[in-house]
C-alpha positions as CSV (number, residue, x, y, z in Angstrom):
1,M,-113.0,-129.0,238.0
2,S,-112.0,-125.8,239.7
3,D,-110.6,-122.8,237.8
4,T,-107.2,-123.5,239.3
5,E,-107.3,-127.1,238.1
6,K,-108.4,-125.9,234.6
7,N,-105.4,-123.5,234.6
8,I,-103.1,-126.3,235.6
9,L,-104.4,-128.5,232.8
10,E,-103.8,-125.7,230.3
11,A,-100.3,-125.2,231.6
12,L,-99.6,-129.0,231.4
13,L,-100.9,-129.1,227.8
14,E,-98.8,-126.1,226.9
15,L,-95.7,-127.8,228.4
16,E,-96.4,-130.9,226.3
17,R,-96.8,-128.9,223.2
18,T,-93.6,-126.9,223.9
19,V,-91.6,-130.1,224.5
20,A,-93.0,-131.7,221.4
21,S,-92.0,-128.7,219.3
22,A,-88.4,-128.7,220.7
23,P,-86.8,-130.8,217.9
24,T,-87.8,-128.3,215.3
25,A,-87.4,-125.1,217.3
26,Q,-85.1,-122.5,215.8
27,R,-83.6,-121.8,219.2
28,P,-83.4,-123.4,222.6
29,I,-86.6,-123.6,224.5
30,D,-86.7,-122.3,228.1
31,L,-89.1,-124.5,230.1
32,L,-88.4,-122.8,233.4
33,P,-91.3,-120.3,233.1
34,L,-93.7,-123.2,232.4
35,F,-92.5,-125.1,235.4
36,A,-92.7,-122.0,237.6
37,R,-96.3,-121.4,236.4
38,I,-97.3,-125.0,237.2
39,D,-95.7,-124.7,240.7
40,E,-97.5,-121.4,241.3
41,L,-100.8,-122.8,240.3
42,T,-100.2,-125.9,242.5
43,A,-99.6,-123.7,245.5
44,Q,-103.0,-122.2,244.9
45,L,-104.9,-125.5,245.1
46,P,-107.3,-125.5,248.1
47,P,-106.8,-128.0,250.9
48,E,-109.7,-130.2,249.7
49,T,-108.0,-130.9,246.4
50,D,-107.8,-134.6,245.6
51,P,-104.6,-136.0,247.3
52,A,-103.7,-138.0,244.1
53,L,-103.5,-134.7,242.1
54,R,-101.4,-133.0,244.7
55,H,-99.1,-136.1,244.8
56,Y,-98.6,-136.0,241.0
57,L,-97.9,-132.3,241.0
58,H,-95.5,-132.3,243.9
59,K,-93.6,-135.2,242.4
60,K,-93.5,-133.4,239.1
61,S,-95.4,-136.3,237.5
62,Y,-97.0,-134.0,234.9
63,E,-98.3,-136.6,232.5
64,K,-100.0,-138.4,235.4
65,A,-101.5,-135.0,236.6
66,R,-102.7,-134.3,233.1
67,L,-104.4,-137.7,232.8
68,F,-106.0,-137.2,236.2
69,L,-107.4,-133.8,235.2
70,Q,-108.7,-135.2,232.0
71,G,-110.6,-137.9,233.8
72,R,-108.2,-140.6,232.6
73,D,-106.5,-141.5,236.0
74,A,-107.1,-145.2,235.3
75,E,-104.5,-145.0,232.6
76,N,-101.8,-144.0,235.1
77,R,-99.4,-146.7,236.0
78,M,-97.9,-147.4,239.5
79,G,-94.7,-145.5,240.0
80,H,-91.8,-146.2,242.2
81,C,-93.5,-144.6,245.1
82,R,-96.4,-147.2,244.8
83,H,-98.9,-144.4,245.0
84,I,-101.3,-146.0,242.4
85,E,-102.6,-149.4,243.3
């Protein structure tokens, strides 16, 4: 896994933790900086990056991207775009 992919995984995990904490948060949570960070990191991926990962990130399928990066892509289900077979 490249450094950029590691950073994307960290950002995806942070996003999940932040969303999970939302019900008990004292004030509204601003997710825009996390989304911007993920988009920024996605743009840094080299051309040889696995097309499945690129697809997940461009479609904002963040859970699928996380599972892919964790080596758990087999757990991903086929979406409406029929990308996973």
